[in-house]
C-alpha positions as CSV (number, residue, x, y, z in Angstrom):
1,X,-0.3,-12.2,17.1
2,X,-3.5,-14.5,18.7
3,X,-6.3,-15.3,16.5
4,X,-8.3,-13.0,18.1
5,X,-5.9,-9.6,17.4
6,X,-5.2,-10.5,13.7
7,X,-5.9,-8.1,11.4
8,X,-8.5,-10.3,9.3
9,X,-10.1,-10.0,12.9
10,X,-9.8,-6.3,13.8
11,X,-11.8,-5.7,10.6
12,X,-14.8,-7.9,11.1
13,X,-15.3,-6.0,14.5
14,X,-14.4,-1.9,13.5
15,X,-12.4,0.0,11.4
16,X,-8.5,0.2,10.5
17,X,-6.2,3.1,10.5
18,X,-3.7,3.0,7.5
19,X,-0.8,5.4,7.5
20,X,0.3,8.0,5.1
21,X,2.7,8.5,2.5
22,X,6.1,7.0,3.3
23,X,7.9,9.2,0.4
24,X,6.7,12.3,1.5
25,X,7.7,12.0,5.6
26,X,11.4,11.0,4.4
27,X,11.7,13.6,1.9
28,X,10.0,16.4,4.7
29,X,13.2,14.9,6.2
30,X,15.5,15.9,4.5
31,X,16.1,12.5,2.6
32,X,16.5,12.9,-1.5
33,X,14.4,10.2,-3.2
34,X,15.1,11.2,-6.8
35,X,16.2,7.8,-8.1
36,X,14.5,4.8,-10.0
37,X,14.4,2.9,-6.3
38,X,12.6,5.5,-4.7
39,X,12.1,4.9,-0.7
40,X,13.8,1.5,-1.4
41,X,16.7,3.3,-2.1
42,X,16.8,4.3,2.2
43,X,16.4,0.4,3.0
44,X,20.5,0.1,1.6
45,X,21.5,3.4,2.8
46,X,19.6,4.7,5.9
47,X,17.2,2.4,7.0
48,X,17.0,4.1,10.3
49,X,15.3,7.0,8.9
50,X,12.7,4.8,7.6
51,X,12.2,3.7,11.2
52,X,11.6,7.0,12.0
53,X,8.9,7.5,9.6
54,X,7.0,4.6,10.3
55,X,7.6,6.2,14.0
56,X,5.8,9.5,12.7
57,X,3.0,7.9,11.3
58,X,1.9,5.2,14.4
59,X,2.9,7.8,16.8
60,X,0.2,10.1,15.1
61,X,-2.4,7.3,15.4
62,X,-1.7,5.0,12.7
63,X,-2.3,0.7,13.5
64,X,-1.0,-0.2,9.8
65,X,2.7,0.6,8.5
66,X,3.2,-0.1,4.8
67,X,6.6,-0.8,4.3
68,X,9.3,0.3,2.0
69,X,9.1,-2.4,-0.5
70,X,6.3,-0.6,-2.9
71,X,9.7,0.1,-5.5
72,X,11.7,-2.9,-4.5
73,X,12.6,-5.4,-6.9
74,X,14.8,-8.1,-7.5
75,X,15.2,-6.1,-11.1
76,X,15.3,-3.0,-9.7
77,X,18.0,-3.2,-7.6
78,X,19.8,-5.2,-10.2
79,X,19.9,-2.0,-11.8
80,X,21.7,-0.3,-9.3
81,X,24.5,-3.3,-8.9
82,X,22.6,-4.9,-6.1
83,X,22.6,-8.8,-6.5
84,X,19.8,-11.2,-5.6
85,X,20.5,-12.2,-1.8
86,X,21.1,-8.7,-0.8
87,X,18.3,-7.9,-2.6
88,X,16.1,-10.7,-0.7
89,X,18.0,-9.3,2.4
90,X,16.7,-5.8,1.6
91,X,13.4,-6.8,1.3
92,X,13.6,-9.0,4.9
93,X,14.5,-5.5,6.2
94,X,11.3,-3.4,4.6
95,X,9.5,-5.9,6.6
96,X,11.9,-5.5,10.1
97,X,12.0,-1.9,10.2
98,X,8.6,-1.2,10.7
99,X,8.2,-4.1,13.0
100,X,11.0,-2.2,15.0
101,X,9.2,1.0,14.7
102,X,6.2,-0.9,16.4
103,X,8.4,-1.5,19.0
104,X,9.3,1.5,19.6
105,X,6.0,2.9,19.4
106,X,5.0,0.9,22.4
107,X,8.2,1.7,24.1
108,X,6.8,4.9,23.9
109,X,3.4,4.5,25.4
110,X,1.1,3.2,22.4
111,X,-0.8,0.3,23.1
112,X,-3.4,-0.1,21.0
113,X,-2.5,-3.4,18.1
114,X,-0.1,-2.4,15.2
115,X,0.3,-4.1,12.2
116,X,3.1,-4.1,9.5
117,X,1.6,-4.4,5.7
118,X,4.4,-5.6,3.4
119,X,4.0,-3.6,0.2
120,X,4.0,-4.8,-3.6
121,X,3.6,-2.5,-6.4
122,X,3.1,-3.2,-9.9
123,X,5.1,-4.3,-12.3
124,X,5.4,-0.3,-14.1
125,X,6.8,0.9,-10.5
126,X,9.8,-1.3,-11.4
127,X,10.0,0.7,-14.6
128,X,10.0,4.2,-12.6
129,X,8.0,5.8,-15.8
130,X,5.1,6.5,-14.9
131,X,3.6,3.1,-16.7
132,X,2.3,1.8,-13.3
133,X,-0.7,4.9,-13.6
134,X,-1.3,3.0,-17.5
135,X,-0.9,-0.5,-17.2
136,X,-1.1,-2.3,-20.6
137,X,2.8,-3.2,-20.2
138,X,2.5,-5.6,-23.0
139,X,3.3,-8.6,-20.8
140,X,1.2,-11.8,-20.4
141,X,-0.3,-13.3,-16.9
142,X,2.2,-15.9,-16.4
143,X,4.7,-12.8,-17.1
144,X,3.8,-10.7,-14.6
145,X,2.9,-13.5,-12.4
146,X,6.6,-14.5,-12.8
147,X,8.0,-11.7,-12.0
148,X,5.5,-10.9,-8.7
149,X,5.6,-14.4,-7.4
150,X,9.6,-14.1,-6.0
151,X,9.4,-11.1,-4.8
152,X,6.0,-11.5,-3.0
153,X,7.9,-14.7,-1.3
154,X,10.7,-13.6,0.2
155,X,8.3,-10.7,1.8
156,X,5.9,-12.7,3.1
157,X,8.9,-15.1,4.7
158,X,9.4,-11.9,6.7
159,X,6.7,-12.4,9.1
160,X,4.2,-9.8,7.7
161,X,0.5,-9.3,8.8
162,X,-0.5,-8.8,5.8
163,X,0.9,-8.3,2.0
164,X,-0.6,-4.7,0.7
165,X,-1.1,-5.6,-3.6
166,X,-1.0,-1.9,-4.4
167,X,-1.4,1.0,-6.7
168,X,-2.7,-2.0,-9.5
169,X,-3.7,0.0,-12.9
170,X,-4.8,-3.2,-14.4
171,X,-7.3,-5.8,-13.7
172,X,-5.2,-8.6,-16.1
173,X,-1.9,-7.4,-13.7
174,X,-4.1,-7.8,-10.3
175,X,-5.4,-11.3,-11.8
176,X,-1.8,-12.1,-12.1
177,X,-1.0,-10.9,-8.0
178,X,-4.2,-13.0,-6.9
179,X,-2.3,-16.2,-8.2
180,X,0.6,-15.2,-7.1
181,X,0.0,-14.8,-3.1
182,X,-1.5,-18.3,-3.0
183,X,0.2,-20.9,-0.8
184,X,2.0,-17.9,0.9
185,X,0.3,-18.1,3.8
186,X,0.0,-14.7,4.4
187,X,-3.3,-12.8,3.5
188,X,-3.1,-9.7,1.5
189,X,-5.4,-6.8,0.0
190,X,-5.7,-6.1,-3.3
191,X,-6.2,-2.0,-4.0
192,X,-6.3,0.0,-7.6
193,X,-5.6,3.2,-9.0
194,X,-8.6,3.9,-10.2
195,X,-9.7,7.2,-12.2
196,X,-13.1,7.9,-13.2
197,X,-15.3,4.9,-12.4
198,X,-12.4,2.3,-13.9
199,X,-9.0,0.9,-13.5
200,X,-6.0,2.7,-15.0
201,X,-6.2,0.7,-17.8
202,X,-9.7,1.5,-18.6
203,X,-11.4,-1.7,-17.4
204,X,-15.1,-1.3,-15.1
205,X,-14.7,-1.2,-11.7
206,X,-17.0,-3.9,-11.2
207,X,-15.1,-6.5,-13.0
208,X,-12.0,-5.5,-11.6
209,X,-13.0,-6.3,-7.7
210,X,-14.9,-9.1,-8.8
211,X,-11.3,-11.1,-9.8
212,X,-11.0,-11.0,-5.7
213,X,-14.2,-12.0,-4.4
214,X,-13.8,-15.4,-4.3
215,X,-10.3,-15.8,-3.4
216,X,-9.5,-16.5,0.2
217,X,-6.2,-15.1,0.3
218,X,-7.6,-11.5,-0.3
219,X,-9.3,-10.2,2.9
220,X,-9.6,-6.9,1.5
221,X,-10.5,-4.7,-1.7
222,X,-10.4,-1.1,-2.4
223,X,-8.2,1.4,-4.4
224,X,-5.4,3.9,-3.4
225,X,-2.4,6.1,-5.0
226,X,-6.1,8.5,-6.2
227,X,-7.8,11.4,-6.1
228,X,-9.9,11.5,-3.1
229,X,-12.7,12.5,-5.3
230,X,-12.8,8.6,-7.2
231,X,-12.4,7.2,-3.5
232,X,-16.2,7.1,-2.3
233,X,-18.2,5.1,-5.5
234,X,-15.1,3.0,-5.9
235,X,-15.3,1.6,-1.8
236,X,-19.1,1.6,-2.8
237,X,-18.5,-1.1,-6.2
238,X,-16.2,-2.4,-3.8
239,X,-18.7,-3.7,-1.0
240,X,-20.4,-4.2,-3.3
241,X,-19.4,-7.0,-5.6
242,X,-16.9,-9.0,-3.1
243,X,-18.8,-8.4,0.2
244,X,-15.0,-7.9,1.3
245,X,-14.3,-5.2,3.7
246,X,-13.0,-2.1,1.3
247,X,-9.6,-0.8,1.7
248,X,-9.2,3.3,0.8
249,X,-5.7,5.2,0.9
250,X,-6.4,8.3,-1.7
251,X,-3.6,10.8,-2.6
252,X,-3.8,14.3,-1.3
253,X,-6.0,14.9,-4.8
254,X,-2.2,16.9,-6.1
255,X,-1.4,14.6,-9.6
256,X,1.9,13.6,-10.0
257,X,4.0,14.5,-13.2
258,X,6.0,11.4,-13.9
259,X,8.8,13.2,-16.4
260,X,9.1,16.2,-14.0
261,X,9.4,14.1,-10.6
262,X,7.0,16.1,-9.0
263,X,3.4,16.8,-7.8
264,X,0.9,19.9,-9.0
265,X,-2.8,20.7,-7.9
266,X,-4.1,22.0,-5.2
267,X,-4.6,19.8,-2.1
268,X,-8.9,17.7,-2.3
269,X,-7.6,15.4,0.9
270,X,-10.0,15.7,4.2
271,X,-10.1,14.0,7.2
272,X,-13.8,14.7,7.5
273,X,-14.7,12.4,4.5
274,X,-13.1,9.1,5.9
275,X,-16.7,8.6,7.7
276,X,-18.4,8.4,4.3
277,X,-15.9,5.8,3.1
278,X,-16.5,3.8,6.6
279,X,-20.3,3.8,6.2
280,X,-19.8,2.6,2.5
281,X,-18.3,-0.3,4.0
282,X,-14.2,0.7,4.4
283,X,-12.5,-0.9,7.2
284,X,-9.0,0.2,6.6
285,X,-8.5,4.1,6.0
286,X,-5.7,6.2,5.3
287,X,-3.9,7.9,3.1
288,X,-1.1,7.5,-0.1
289,X,0.8,10.1,-1.2
290,X,1.6,13.6,0.3
291,X,-0.5,12.5,3.1
292,X,1.3,12.7,6.5
293,X,1.0,12.4,9.9
294,X,-1.3,15.4,10.9
295,X,-3.7,14.2,8.1
296,X,-3.5,10.6,9.2
297,X,-4.2,11.8,12.8
298,X,-7.1,14.0,11.5
299,X,-8.4,10.5,10.3
300,X,-7.7,8.9,13.3
301,X,-9.4,11.3,15.1
302,X,-12.9,10.8,13.1
303,X,-13.1,7.2,13.0
304,X,-12.0,6.7,17.3
305,X,-14.7,9.8,17.3
């Protein structure tokens, strides 16, 4: 990428379409994700499936592929008997898989710029017990920074366009992540999981977003993995507090039952919502869990109309 086609440059002049839920696209293709590693399990077993899932979103109109590393951690891989060196290779493979999907998309005639966002989920994602929607793990900021930094170093070295610090439930963990990305040489976005105008841990969004306002490494701030109904107000707050481009990619509107490992409720995500988010300051817009290629195609159509 040149200086004129970086993601940051694109955000300064327009709106970028994010992809949708990687896990639901993999499940729709018949892959079983019913273990603690979630989609990251396929990095070791079926990496081609991940490439195909990314490609489906690029061809649907997404400009950014978010990698399969959300739940990929050294600790999580170790519980499956995967050592540090192999785990690092799998983290790097998550970035390369998205790059390969972009190459195939271009070979298939896609001409617009395509970017790769290396996903780094919260500490609670590694625990795989639903605590990523609660925060408050009982760890200090230093411990959280030490947890995140090694994985972020590997992901950054793999050469993504941006690091996606996503689904963060707790402002304390966000502060640790902002420190952890310093000096890596790759920009990042920071997105919280929210409910009712607060982080999942209960902090006011004004305070949570303010943590990133003066961080040069953070090129966008916002929310993901939340109900679409909570997105609009959060976008307005993020834009007002930080003055940065806002990232927003909510879930379908269904709710996740961590104990049953199943989704419940009805879909409330609609592509016609995205123009309102854009008017409020959103510049990276897409979907998270249960938002598939068809919905992303609708988002792309609405934003490019």
